[in-house]
Phi, psi and omega in degrees: 000311182297329175300314185294321176293321176299322179294318181299315181296315187295315179294330175285322180285346183297330170260121190297345182268347182289319185296312176296328182293322181289325180301307175307314185293318181295322179299315182295320175295313176299317178297322181297317186294320182290319181292319177292336179275323192258328181296146185295162180293144178087356177292135176298334179298328183290345178284127189303323181289321180288323178299318180300315174297321172300314179300319179299304190286333178280315179296328175272007179061018178291311173055069186288333176090356180286338173225139184200143178286153185243349181257156176303320174301315179291327180288329176298324180294321183287326180296321179298323183293317182295316181292326178289320174303321184286330184255292186293328185289319176296323181287328182287321176298319178299318181294323181297319180298318180288328179290322175297315180292319177299319183292315179299317178292320179290330177289319180289339183251005176079025179259346190273153174282118182268171185220053180261159174217151180054045184245174179253120173256123180249113177269112185116122189243126180219100203299315181302311181298319182295317177300322184288325175299310178302317175305317180289327178293318186293339176291346176268118185301326178297346181241007190292336179240011179297119174298143176243138179232126181253123170265120189244150171275154188310324185278355185266332180216124179242132186087209190266165178294119182281355180222062185301332180288337183266311183209164173262147176244154174225122180288138182286107179210191185296327178258013182305309187293328173295313182290336176278358183053050188300316187284349176256008185284160175278310180225146179234117184251120178254119186231089179288165177286343169224166177295325179296317177302316176308311183299313182293312175299326178292332171295328177285321176297320178290332176293314183293321181296321179297316181291332181287324175071019178266181180293136185284128177289170176288127185252121177240138177241122181287131177253126177265319188264096180293339180288344175245026187299319182295326183284323176297317183292327179290319180294317172298325176295338178286332178286309181199123176299344181267358176288132183258120172290143174216142181290120187277353191280340188235106179304325185292324180293316175303312187296319180292326175294323178287321186281342189230084181305133181102342182284334184295327180302326181292312178299323179293322178289327172298316183288340179263023187060042177061198181289174178289342184254009178219158176220155181269119181240151173250126184234125177275134171280127185295147177302140179070006187294334180134187182217137184215155173298135178306321177301312184296320184286326178292316174301317178304316184283321172303324172292346177251016177084010184243161179230131175279115177267317184208159173245126176265154183282343182196186176276357185297150180301323181264023183307145175279124178262136180242119180284319185282136171281138172264152183305131178064021176296149180227161182241132188221168180302144178099350181261175181235149171238144172259120185231138179265126176199158178301323182221159177302129186278145172256106185266129175272093186298331178294319173306310178307316184290319184290327179288000000 
């Protein structure tokens, strides 16, 4: 029996908070027994809820004085409660403080298990780029409160997370994807230090998601080398045909791709001179050619196998092009058009005016 008691005491003491918690519990029970045995009938202290209140204010040495034992035996019980609060209570509070500080440190250094859902996970950390992407996302009300988690390699972040209010961090190791709640994410963006690394990491991400067996998040792969975009896209397609390549040089493009699954392929096609059967052309509208509704111009071009992509404000090389049409917008001489067509379009402006 003594051996069993020693084993029990050892198991309790193995966690530093258990011993003071046990002392407080035993003190509370002993104080209750003494007060129940010696206090006069009808004493409020004998009522369980009143005793719990007395135990709390006495154990924390607050001592409001609204309740107190009146008999010698009851006062001994009260002294036990106060003594336990001054010793074991302070120890328990100190352990709680250390535990909270340890948890904060673990979270700040990427060792803590997070509990996010429907969040954005960025595998690969570059502070300036990540802050820029988050800034773009926060401008969209639908993403204003979306949590962001950055999984970093050891050489990418030393010390604690420098932006805890913007994103959480997770150190890349065998348990990183579990701690980052990868399987519960809305979007996973992989940005390797090279495009080859991006493909390798995406393979590991896909394997983790397959093991998790949950609904698959939206997958984005950051591409550094635009000259090999097609080869990288082909390699990613072998992993999963729904992985979208996205240009990592422009945070606005990344943010748009995160918010709108499928849009990244449009940017990819534009950056690759569109599809193999079309090209983007700039066509200047001659001065004085006339003025037409933008919708009419778009329909006119569609009938001739071309698509109006954007309208520029002038003939200048750096003219501002507007993709989205405004209500009642017109196209007039002196402006420029961005047109997608198989060959450079030859527009008969007189036919357009007549139509």
